[in-house]
FIKOL-291704 format. One line per field, with one value per residue (C-alpha): residue number from 1; chain; x, z, y. Coordinates in nm, 3 decimals. Layout:
! FIKOL-291704
nr	(NUM,...)
kette	(A,...)
px	(X,...)
pz	(Z,...)
py	(Y,...)
END
This chain:
! FIKOL-291704
nr	(1,2,3,4,5,6,7,8,9,10,11,12,13,14,15,16,17,18,19,20,21,22,23,24,25,26,27,28,29,30,31,32,33,34,35,36,37,38,39,40,41,42,43,44,45,46,47,48,49,50,51,52,53,54,55,56,57,58,59,60,61,62,63,64,65,66,67,68,69,70,71,72,73,74,75,76,77,78,79,80,81,82,83,84,85,86,87,88,89,90,91,92,93,94,95,96,97,98,99,100,101,102,103,104,105,106,107,108,109,110,111,112,113,114,115,116,117,118,119,120,121,122,123,124,125,126,127,128,129,130,131,132,133,134,135,136,137,138,139,140,141,142,143,144,145,146,147,148,149,150,151,152,153,154,155,156,157,158,159,160,161,162,163,164,165,166,167,168,169,170,171,172,173,174,175,176,177,178,179,180,181,182,183,184,185,186,187,188,189,190,191,192,193,194,195,196,197,198,199,200,201,202,203,204,205,206,207,208,209,210,211,212,213,214,215,216,217,218,219,220,221,222,223,224,225,226,227,228,229,230,231,232,233,234,235,236,237,238,239,240,241,242,243,244,245,246,247,248,249,250,251,252,253,254,255,256,257,258,259,260,261,262,263,264,265,266,267,268,269,270,271,272,273,274,275,276,277,278,279,280,281,282,283,284,285,286,287,288,289,290,291,292,293,294,295,296,297,298,299,300,301,302,303,304,305,306,307,308,309,310,311,312,313,314,315,316,317,318,319,320,321,322,323,324,325,326,327,328,329,330,331,332,333,334,335,336,337,338,339,340,341,342,343,344,345,346,347,348,349,350,351,352,353,354,355,356,357,358,359,360,361,362,363,364,365,366,367,368,369,370,371,372,373,374,375,376,377,378,379,380,381,382,383,384,385,386,387,388,389,390,391,392,393,394,395,396,397,398,399,400,401,402,403,404,405,406,407,408,409,410,411,412,413,414,415,416,417,418,419,420,421,422,423,424,425,426,427,428,429,430,431,432,433,434,435,436,437,438,439,440,441,442,443,444,445,446,447,448,449,450,451,452,453,454,455,456,457,458,459,460,461,462,463,464,465,466,467,468,469,470,471,472,473,474,475,476,477,478,479,480,481,482,483,484,485,486,487,488,489,490,491,492,493,494,495,496,497,498,499,500,501,502,503,504,505,506,507,508,509,510,511,512,513,514,515,516,517,518,519,520,521,522,523,524,525,526,527,528,529,530,531,532,533,534,535,536,537,538,539,540,541,542,543,544,545,546,547,548,549,550,551,552,553,554,555,556,557,558,559,560,561,562,563,564,565,566,567,568,569,570,571,572,573,574,575,576,577,578,579,580,581,582,583,584,585,586,587,588,589,590,591,592,593,594,595,596,597,598,599,600,601,602,603,604,605,606,607,608,609,610,611,612,613,614,615,616,617,618,619,620,621,622,623,624,625)
kette	(A,A,A,A,A,A,A,A,A,A,A,A,A,A,A,A,A,A,A,A,A,A,A,A,A,A,A,A,A,A,A,A,A,A,A,A,A,A,A,A,A,A,A,A,A,A,A,A,A,A,A,A,A,A,A,A,A,A,A,A,A,A,A,A,A,A,A,A,A,A,A,A,A,A,A,A,A,A,A,A,A,A,A,A,A,A,A,A,A,A,A,A,A,A,A,A,A,A,A,A,A,A,A,A,A,A,A,A,A,A,A,A,A,A,A,A,A,A,A,A,A,A,A,A,A,A,A,A,A,A,A,A,A,A,A,A,A,A,A,A,A,A,A,A,A,A,A,A,A,A,A,A,A,A,A,A,A,A,A,A,A,A,A,A,A,A,A,A,A,A,A,A,A,A,A,A,A,A,A,A,A,A,A,A,A,A,A,A,A,A,A,A,A,A,A,A,A,A,A,A,A,A,A,A,A,A,A,A,A,A,A,A,A,A,A,A,A,A,A,A,A,A,A,A,A,A,A,A,A,A,A,A,A,A,A,A,A,A,A,A,A,A,A,A,A,A,A,A,A,A,A,A,A,A,A,A,A,A,A,A,A,A,A,A,A,A,A,A,A,A,A,A,A,A,A,A,A,A,A,A,A,A,A,A,A,A,A,A,A,A,A,A,A,A,A,A,A,A,A,A,A,A,A,A,A,A,A,A,A,A,A,A,A,A,A,A,A,A,A,A,A,A,A,A,A,A,A,A,A,A,A,A,A,A,A,A,A,A,A,A,A,A,A,A,A,A,A,A,A,A,A,A,A,A,A,A,A,A,A,A,A,A,A,A,A,A,A,A,A,A,A,A,A,A,A,A,A,A,A,A,A,A,A,A,A,A,A,A,A,A,A,A,A,A,A,A,A,A,A,A,A,A,A,A,A,A,A,A,A,A,A,A,A,A,A,A,A,A,A,A,A,A,A,A,A,A,A,A,A,A,A,A,A,A,A,A,A,A,A,A,A,A,A,A,A,A,A,A,A,A,A,A,A,A,A,A,A,A,A,A,A,A,A,A,A,A,A,A,A,A,A,A,A,A,A,A,A,A,A,A,A,A,A,A,A,A,A,A,A,A,A,A,A,A,A,A,A,A,A,A,A,A,A,A,A,A,A,A,A,A,A,A,A,A,A,A,A,A,A,A,A,A,A,A,A,A,A,A,A,A,A,A,A,A,A,A,A,A,A,A,A,A,A,A,A,A,A,A,A,A,A,A,A,A,A,A,A,A,A,A,A,A,A,A,A,A,A,A,A,A,A,A,A,A,A,A,A,A,A,A,A,A,A,A,A,A,A,A,A,A,A,A,A,A,A,A,A,A,A,A,A,A,A,A,A,A,A,A,A,A,A,A,A,A,A,A,A,A,A,A,A,A,A,A,A)
px	(-2.033,-1.982,-2.300,-2.335,-2.468,-2.756,-2.756,-3.081,-3.046,-3.318,-3.208,-2.948,-2.733,-2.555,-2.883,-2.856,-2.881,-2.779,-3.054,-2.958,-3.042,-2.676,-2.621,-2.396,-2.051,-1.707,-1.372,-1.190,-0.823,-0.633,-0.277,0.007,0.328,0.665,0.900,1.243,1.358,1.721,1.700,2.049,1.983,1.603,1.570,1.345,1.275,0.946,0.740,0.372,0.107,-0.230,-0.544,-0.770,-1.141,-1.309,-1.671,-1.746,-1.909,-1.595,-1.312,-0.992,-0.687,-0.480,-0.448,-0.279,-0.085,0.003,0.373,0.330,0.692,0.799,0.639,0.932,1.181,1.299,1.091,0.793,0.438,0.425,0.742,0.601,0.281,0.483,0.640,0.314,0.060,0.032,0.013,0.219,0.187,0.428,0.548,0.672,0.873,1.173,1.193,1.507,1.642,1.767,2.055,1.811,1.714,1.361,1.223,1.095,0.961,1.163,1.027,1.183,1.149,1.373,1.663,1.651,1.971,1.973,1.984,1.696,1.443,1.162,1.121,0.933,1.071,0.881,1.039,0.939,0.571,0.371,0.007,-0.075,0.294,0.326,0.534,0.328,0.447,0.484,0.549,0.622,0.501,0.571,0.363,0.163,0.254,0.066,0.040,-0.058,-0.194,-0.074,-0.439,-0.753,-0.945,-1.296,-1.601,-1.662,-1.320,-1.000,-0.634,-0.314,-0.045,0.303,0.583,0.901,0.958,1.248,1.175,1.345,1.177,1.204,1.298,0.969,0.804,0.437,0.258,0.509,0.881,1.168,1.271,0.973,0.977,0.921,1.190,0.971,1.196,0.955,0.610,0.517,0.200,0.149,0.466,0.369,0.254,-0.118,-0.366,-0.573,-0.950,-1.171,-1.541,-1.854,-1.677,-1.367,-1.007,-0.897,-0.524,-0.461,-0.101,0.004,0.033,-0.047,-0.413,-0.625,-0.665,-0.906,-0.862,-0.999,-1.163,-0.980,-0.774,-0.408,-0.162,0.166,0.499,0.751,1.107,1.330,1.566,1.429,1.482,1.187,0.822,0.563,0.208,-0.031,-0.321,-0.451,-0.408,-0.064,-0.067,0.251,0.229,0.365,0.680,0.714,0.651,0.680,0.366,0.147,0.172,-0.109,-0.093,0.101,0.251,0.630,0.781,0.953,1.193,1.565,1.665,1.969,1.777,1.884,1.560,1.198,0.927,0.593,0.293,-0.024,-0.363,-0.605,-0.945,-1.186,-0.989,-0.864,-0.523,-0.237,-0.009,0.254,0.506,0.812,1.043,1.292,1.146,0.774,0.578,0.281,-0.044,-0.362,-0.695,-1.031,-1.280,-1.650,-1.766,-1.440,-1.233,-0.862,-0.737,-0.360,-0.144,0.213,0.409,0.759,0.858,0.940,0.756,0.621,0.470,0.351,0.154,-0.067,-0.106,-0.211,-0.478,-0.583,-0.658,-0.984,-1.104,-1.079,-1.290,-1.563,-1.516,-1.547,-1.859,-2.014,-1.930,-2.075,-2.401,-2.417,-2.318,-2.287,-2.076,-1.703,-1.669,-1.309,-1.165,-0.868,-0.770,-0.425,-0.323,0.040,0.277,0.423,0.358,0.339,0.008,-0.283,-0.386,-0.638,-0.546,-0.706,-0.762,-0.511,-0.390,-0.046,-0.045,0.195,0.207,0.433,0.187,-0.074,-0.327,-0.608,-0.433,-0.361,-0.720,-0.859,-0.634,-0.705,-1.080,-1.082,-0.870,-1.072,-1.384,-1.236,-1.273,-1.644,-1.630,-1.350,-1.237,-1.585,-1.780,-1.509,-1.602,-1.357,-1.143,-0.982,-1.311,-1.526,-1.293,-1.580,-1.764,-1.505,-1.326,-1.647,-1.855,-1.566,-1.538,-1.909,-1.902,-1.571,-1.729,-2.033,-1.840,-1.594,-1.887,-2.054,-1.741,-1.673,-1.741,-1.918,-2.134,-2.203,-2.557,-2.412,-2.079,-2.041,-2.035,-1.667,-1.723,-1.988,-1.754,-1.475,-1.715,-1.831,-1.468,-1.416,-1.721,-1.606,-1.259,-1.402,-1.186,-1.454,-1.470,-1.755,-1.713,-1.718,-1.361,-1.111,-0.902,-0.584,-0.735,-0.806,-0.626,-0.503,-0.470,-0.674,-0.992,-0.952,-0.934,-1.233,-1.440,-1.356,-1.347,-1.573,-1.829,-1.843,-1.929,-2.195,-2.361,-2.471,-2.517,-2.725,-2.921,-3.035,-3.190,-3.347,-3.496,-3.455,-3.211,-3.392,-3.406,-3.038,-2.943,-3.146,-2.990,-2.637,-2.735,-2.916,-2.626,-2.383,-2.596,-2.665,-2.313,-2.058,-1.779,-1.883,-1.789,-2.075,-2.111,-2.262,-2.596,-2.603,-2.599,-2.869,-3.085,-3.037,-3.168,-3.461,-3.555,-3.546,-3.724,-3.949,-3.814,-3.699,-3.336,-3.193,-3.184,-2.979,-2.707,-2.688,-2.669,-2.447,-2.201,-2.205,-2.206,-2.070,-2.422,-2.480,-2.774,-2.891,-3.239,-3.346,-3.634,-3.731,-4.019,-4.234,-4.551,-4.879,-5.179,-5.513,-5.412,-5.209,-4.850,-4.732,-4.378,-4.203,-3.901,-3.668,-3.440,-3.121,-2.884,-2.928,-2.960,-3.311,-3.397,-3.702,-3.738,-3.762,-3.863,-3.920,-4.118,-4.055,-4.317,-4.289,-4.490,-4.213,-4.387,-4.272,-4.392,-4.233,-4.332,-4.217,-4.218,-4.169,-3.965,-4.197,-3.946,-3.883,-4.243,-4.180,-4.268,-3.997,-4.096,-4.109,-3.754,-3.889,-4.217,-4.247,-4.286,-4.607,-4.537,-4.746,-4.677,-4.733,-4.783,-4.475,-4.230,-4.142,-3.780,-3.867,-4.049,-3.785,-4.024,-4.263,-4.501,-4.733,-4.946,-4.960,-5.253,-5.070,-4.991,-4.639,-4.600,-4.630,-4.321,-3.981,-3.771,-3.800,-3.524,-3.470,-3.314,-3.246,-3.062,-2.775,-2.766,-2.858,-2.542,-2.680,-2.380,-2.525,-2.660,-2.732,-3.047,-3.185,-3.295,-3.555,-3.533,-3.725,-3.486)
pz	(3.938,3.813,3.749,3.393,3.347,3.102,2.790,2.636,2.303,2.185,1.824,1.572,1.654,1.967,2.135,2.379,2.753,3.026,3.232,3.503,3.256,3.214,2.858,2.643,2.589,2.479,2.493,2.184,2.089,1.807,1.771,1.583,1.584,1.415,1.450,1.309,1.289,1.290,1.102,1.215,1.590,1.574,1.794,1.722,1.852,1.835,1.935,2.014,2.044,2.165,2.198,2.449,2.471,2.798,2.705,3.043,3.345,3.550,3.633,3.549,3.767,3.616,3.281,3.186,2.882,2.759,2.696,2.538,2.436,2.803,2.827,2.634,2.917,3.159,3.476,3.318,3.390,3.047,3.132,3.471,3.310,3.083,3.392,3.581,3.321,3.254,2.874,2.764,2.407,2.200,2.011,2.334,2.479,2.389,2.462,2.658,2.811,3.165,3.312,3.382,3.014,3.076,2.841,2.988,2.843,2.888,2.843,2.541,2.718,3.010,2.772,2.588,2.586,2.633,2.256,2.201,2.456,2.385,2.564,2.545,2.750,2.797,2.860,2.854,2.924,2.925,2.953,2.769,2.789,3.164,3.291,3.440,3.680,3.532,3.677,3.476,3.618,3.381,3.069,3.218,3.240,3.514,3.465,3.744,3.553,3.591,3.577,3.610,3.288,3.344,3.188,2.824,2.785,2.590,2.681,2.484,2.590,2.438,2.500,2.358,2.339,2.278,2.179,2.092,1.880,2.055,1.891,1.755,2.034,2.037,1.772,1.743,1.689,1.447,1.214,1.254,1.168,0.799,0.779,0.793,0.942,1.127,1.264,1.439,1.635,1.981,1.930,2.052,2.384,2.364,2.588,2.793,2.762,3.018,2.989,3.202,3.398,3.468,3.352,3.159,3.222,3.208,3.202,2.879,2.957,2.616,2.541,2.367,2.414,2.431,2.279,2.247,1.922,1.740,1.445,1.377,1.183,1.168,0.996,0.984,0.866,0.782,0.524,0.173,0.077,0.295,0.194,0.462,0.486,0.769,0.909,0.737,0.404,0.269,0.204,-0.004,-0.219,-0.534,-0.344,-0.183,-0.475,-0.356,-0.545,-0.395,-0.660,-0.899,-1.247,-1.491,-1.223,-1.199,-0.853,-0.761,-0.482,-0.566,-0.625,-0.396,-0.096,0.209,0.400,0.323,0.544,0.506,0.606,0.704,0.822,0.983,1.062,1.326,1.448,1.789,1.688,1.446,1.317,1.046,0.910,0.691,0.488,0.203,0.005,0.009,-0.309,-0.309,-0.497,-0.495,-0.588,-0.610,-0.358,-0.301,-0.288,-0.450,-0.147,-0.220,-0.089,-0.039,-0.020,0.113,0.100,0.053,-0.312,-0.388,-0.625,-0.365,-0.145,-0.438,-0.590,-0.282,-0.222,-0.583,-0.537,-0.212,-0.371,-0.559,-0.267,-0.026,-0.259,-0.225,0.152,0.202,-0.014,0.202,0.525,0.384,0.303,0.623,0.880,0.719,0.479,0.552,0.617,0.511,0.160,0.223,0.393,0.397,0.430,0.547,0.591,0.939,1.304,1.452,1.330,1.251,1.440,1.369,1.366,1.240,0.862,0.837,0.962,1.024,0.930,0.847,0.476,0.399,0.468,0.259,0.062,0.278,0.593,0.453,0.331,0.671,0.853,0.616,0.630,1.009,1.051,0.797,0.996,1.296,1.108,1.185,1.525,1.686,1.479,1.401,1.682,1.941,2.233,2.522,2.408,2.749,2.937,2.666,2.420,2.311,2.156,1.891,1.856,1.869,1.641,1.394,1.398,1.327,1.011,0.904,0.913,0.724,0.441,0.400,0.375,0.126,-0.092,-0.060,-0.354,-0.118,0.140,0.487,0.624,0.961,0.905,1.282,1.364,1.456,1.696,1.883,1.913,2.056,2.308,2.422,2.477,2.693,2.904,2.946,3.053,3.358,3.282,3.153,3.314,3.268,2.980,3.233,3.313,3.214,2.917,3.128,3.415,3.251,3.421,3.088,2.732,2.564,2.769,2.696,2.323,2.314,2.533,2.326,1.970,1.986,2.258,2.144,1.793,1.933,2.098,1.747,1.577,1.872,1.862,1.517,1.696,1.957,1.742,1.381,1.097,0.963,1.307,1.367,1.030,1.109,1.459,1.317,1.091,1.372,1.613,1.356,1.273,1.638,1.771,1.496,1.611,1.972,2.249,2.274,2.575,2.594,2.686,2.359,2.131,2.352,2.329,1.952,1.924,2.150,1.951,1.624,1.737,2.022,2.237,2.597,2.603,2.940,3.044,2.732,2.798,3.168,3.139,2.829,2.895,3.271,3.400,3.302,3.302,3.033,2.820,2.853,2.752,2.712,2.595,2.923,2.811,2.512,2.621,2.478,2.592,2.475,2.109,2.130,2.241,2.534,2.510,2.828,2.811,3.090,3.149,3.308,3.257,3.433,3.117,2.970,2.601,2.377,2.216,1.851,1.823,1.513,1.498,1.204,1.132,0.982,0.679,0.579,0.695,0.972,1.172,1.412,1.750,1.907,2.282,2.365,2.669,2.905,3.010,2.642,2.573,2.211,1.939,1.681,1.314,1.169,1.039,0.801,0.648,0.437,0.751,0.953,1.291,1.607,1.867,2.213,2.552,2.688,2.928,3.251,3.363,3.716,3.584,3.507,3.317,3.030,2.846,2.550,2.352,1.979,1.798,1.677,1.828,1.947,1.687,1.412,1.541,1.388,1.548,1.777,1.776,1.991,1.777,1.444,1.329,1.573,1.656,2.023,2.223,2.414,2.587,2.579,2.237,2.314,2.515,2.245,2.025,2.070,1.791,1.728,1.601)
py	(-0.179,0.174,0.363,0.491,0.845,0.823,1.039,1.155,1.328,1.563,1.586,1.476,1.777,1.897,1.990,1.701,1.666,1.431,1.270,1.520,1.802,1.899,2.025,1.808,1.951,1.843,2.013,2.142,2.174,2.343,2.211,2.375,2.174,2.199,1.902,1.825,1.461,1.345,1.015,0.913,0.932,0.887,1.192,1.486,1.833,2.016,2.314,2.296,2.566,2.446,2.657,2.484,2.564,2.474,2.405,2.250,2.411,2.336,2.573,2.386,2.443,2.161,1.989,1.662,1.547,1.199,1.132,0.790,0.728,0.727,0.382,0.234,0.255,-0.016,-0.004,0.169,0.058,-0.105,-0.296,-0.396,-0.525,-0.752,-0.908,-0.958,-1.069,-1.443,-1.416,-1.112,-0.990,-1.200,-0.890,-0.737,-1.026,-1.240,-1.611,-1.696,-2.015,-2.020,-2.220,-2.502,-2.517,-2.390,-2.127,-1.803,-1.479,-1.164,-0.813,-0.647,-0.312,-0.410,-0.482,-0.147,0.055,0.434,0.494,0.246,0.367,0.608,0.937,1.264,1.553,1.881,2.219,2.585,2.520,2.844,2.936,3.258,3.349,3.279,2.987,2.704,2.433,2.083,1.740,1.427,1.097,0.810,0.868,1.157,1.525,1.712,2.087,2.324,2.620,2.975,3.084,2.868,2.813,2.939,2.773,2.868,3.030,2.967,2.959,2.898,2.652,2.657,2.410,2.266,1.893,1.656,1.300,0.977,0.712,0.374,0.049,-0.089,-0.286,-0.186,0.023,0.308,0.289,0.261,-0.019,-0.249,-0.619,-0.541,-0.273,0.039,0.302,0.534,0.443,0.766,0.711,0.861,1.065,1.413,1.563,1.489,1.670,1.426,1.420,1.593,1.510,1.469,1.194,1.409,1.366,1.057,1.070,0.696,0.576,0.409,0.039,-0.113,-0.066,0.194,0.567,0.858,1.203,1.555,1.661,1.936,2.056,1.977,2.193,1.997,2.065,1.780,1.833,1.535,1.393,1.452,1.086,0.984,0.965,1.045,0.916,0.989,1.186,1.496,1.666,1.759,2.134,2.167,1.853,2.019,2.118,1.777,1.543,1.180,1.081,1.357,1.626,1.706,1.555,1.770,1.995,2.019,1.969,2.295,2.197,2.176,1.815,1.838,1.965,1.763,1.806,1.875,2.020,1.845,2.053,1.864,1.987,1.742,1.896,1.769,1.467,1.353,1.218,1.271,0.991,0.959,0.711,0.754,0.534,0.577,0.284,0.362,0.318,0.554,0.492,0.700,0.543,0.717,0.581,0.646,1.008,1.121,1.018,0.966,0.632,0.641,0.328,0.338,0.012,-0.126,-0.096,-0.458,-0.695,-0.942,-0.672,-0.462,-0.750,-0.790,-0.417,-0.359,-0.628,-0.460,-0.122,-0.200,-0.413,-0.122,0.092,-0.172,-0.197,0.180,0.184,-0.088,0.097,0.419,0.244,0.039,0.303,0.646,0.850,0.881,1.255,1.323,1.339,1.111,0.786,0.622,0.255,0.264,-0.026,0.015,-0.053,-0.402,-0.546,-0.319,-0.008,0.263,0.632,0.949,0.922,0.635,0.301,0.154,-0.214,-0.493,-0.568,-0.864,-1.146,-1.322,-1.125,-1.263,-1.145,-0.799,-0.766,-0.864,-0.620,-0.331,-0.399,-0.402,-0.090,0.106,0.014,0.193,0.521,0.489,0.320,0.516,0.811,0.945,0.780,0.842,0.621,0.586,0.291,0.251,0.214,0.057,-0.121,-0.348,-0.056,0.022,-0.314,-0.515,-0.297,-0.278,-0.656,-0.682,-0.467,-0.625,-0.971,-0.845,-0.685,-0.972,-1.210,-0.978,-0.977,-1.350,-1.582,-1.823,-1.647,-1.784,-1.785,-1.682,-1.501,-1.455,-1.827,-1.821,-1.532,-1.728,-2.026,-1.807,-1.653,-1.997,-2.097,-1.788,-1.873,-2.231,-2.116,-1.940,-1.634,-1.397,-1.055,-0.804,-0.560,-0.278,-0.386,-0.118,-0.232,-0.229,-0.428,-0.763,-1.049,-1.187,-1.064,-1.338,-1.280,-0.909,-0.975,-1.209,-0.976,-0.668,-0.797,-1.101,-1.038,-0.676,-0.796,-1.027,-0.728,-0.626,-0.965,-1.084,-0.760,-0.875,-1.172,-0.943,-0.662,-0.783,-0.709,-0.403,-0.244,-0.317,-0.164,0.146,0.157,0.179,0.468,0.649,0.596,0.736,1.039,1.120,1.078,1.139,1.370,1.309,1.067,0.814,0.583,0.233,0.382,0.573,0.270,0.116,0.426,0.445,0.088,0.172,0.480,0.290,-0.028,0.087,-0.199,-0.158,-0.273,-0.171,-0.537,-0.619,-0.364,-0.451,-0.828,-0.844,-0.562,-0.506,-0.864,-1.204,-1.349,-1.609,-1.720,-2.079,-2.190,-2.549,-2.769,-2.933,-3.154,-3.244,-3.425,-3.557,-3.360,-3.505,-3.523,-3.206,-3.146,-2.935,-2.802,-2.690,-2.462,-2.354,-2.060,-2.190,-1.895,-1.561,-1.351,-1.338,-1.335,-1.347,-1.689,-1.792,-2.156,-2.369,-2.694,-2.927,-3.192,-3.538,-3.429,-3.186,-2.868,-2.637,-2.341,-2.096,-1.961,-1.636,-1.578,-1.208,-1.114,-0.928,-0.663,-0.574,-0.463,-0.551,-0.800,-0.859,-0.860,-1.210,-1.280,-1.549,-1.424,-1.739,-1.950,-1.929,-1.770,-1.766,-1.497,-1.649,-1.487,-1.312,-1.475,-1.295,-1.327,-1.435,-1.741,-2.001,-2.231,-2.165,-2.397,-2.374,-2.618,-2.682,-2.838,-3.148,-3.483,-3.546,-3.822,-3.557,-3.376,-3.442,-3.169,-2.865,-2.600,-2.292,-2.017,-2.189,-1.873,-1.931,-1.559,-1.599,-1.668,-1.965,-2.124,-2.479,-2.565,-2.930,-2.859,-2.626,-2.914,-3.191,-3.444,-3.766,-4.031)
END
């Protein structure tokens, strides 16, 4: 098990320190890029200038870049993974029948022709005007610097790049399943992250990514028939037109211009994405805090009907996220039809848009949530995918339930059921598993999206709803525009609630330990009743228990967990609650006595809320029938 370096923040700002008293720092980048796209060949040429600020105490002799498009070539690591994993992503394989009539799955990457592959080639790399040595290894460019970058100093990298947009297979590409011509995510040479753990130059195999905070100044030249949507703010909107220009302002570009250059600036982000199509409709709707919500979708009646319905809903969703987590800090967000499902990027999402309204709403709601739990709170998606996918799933489920005509008492019920299925399958791996290292895709998805969501919904059970709500706000305020780790959300919850929660993070996220408590015995005891409980699973929890009596009354009992040093506020103030002595983890059994005869008891339930992820619900209930 990898040891996690503990973070201890002294204030809401950057005045924070590691447990080893190393000052908090993060690197900074300023990108300037000019790219020209040939829409006939799907090839593009670009120049990049990058000012890199080394805020670390290390002297850097090498740097690394991601060349994501190189993954879409036969024989790549992404291709190899499709051959070796038991359940490859259905979007990335074709079903073929062999001579024996049996159906097999074939990697779509291995069948790509030279004009269909993706590539990113780097030339003329210089550091402060001096040529530096480069080596390309798959999707990673290794640069041996001309001069080491000293701590607290800057250097400027310049390079030229040639790229080819691959046939749409995963996330980025051309001509996706809904006919969007260009989905340009992960398209440029992207500097890898260097942080307190070192370099994060992971090969691109299919999962998430990690990036350096900075500013992007990007100019994109392509055929003038195309409309572009993406990260950042368009600087020359009154020259471009395409639905961007200010009301009442005449577009000044000549109508017969063959190409247009779109100039975007994206401040304080760690990614830049764009998409383009000749048939985009473009709507702008005012969201909370005067944020412009942009919608780019295929201009046909069937698609337009659902996207028009989506627009006011996303205003409500953003408002909920602002109030639940914290204010969205940019002045624009774009929902763009493109990609291969739904994927979060800086200030925008690429998402499919031809399905049902319910499906489009769910996708848009989830991807917008990532603006908080990945593009403002920028955890390392590769190492801790549950932090952004899980937390996003949690707030998605909350807001969709809030907006629903019929509200569920427990909107996370389906997530608990999926987690229980994973446990029963025997395929669960600890959430410390790197996103690329899961044995199968389905356990990865349930662990990241579902079990990650349960980290928060179950924390409601552990510390109470008000404390959890305050934890999300504190976490956001303390760590926005930083790279929080799992320990940081735990410490935020501890600071808010006063509870000790190290055990919670360890057992839930760093092991595959499960929760299983049971009612072992209910016995007469001289006119009273003694209830004996047992801890069967390895993971400990505090216990909420409700006793219902035959006369129609009920009362609750709360058993604190000793290692928490905490008593949760009563979640149901209208029901009498008795706080019992704490339960130490090492003691597998626990008993207490109530002042009523056993015959007066109708039902006893451990955790009537259903928020504790107990893997065996049957032994949580004692019922007189």
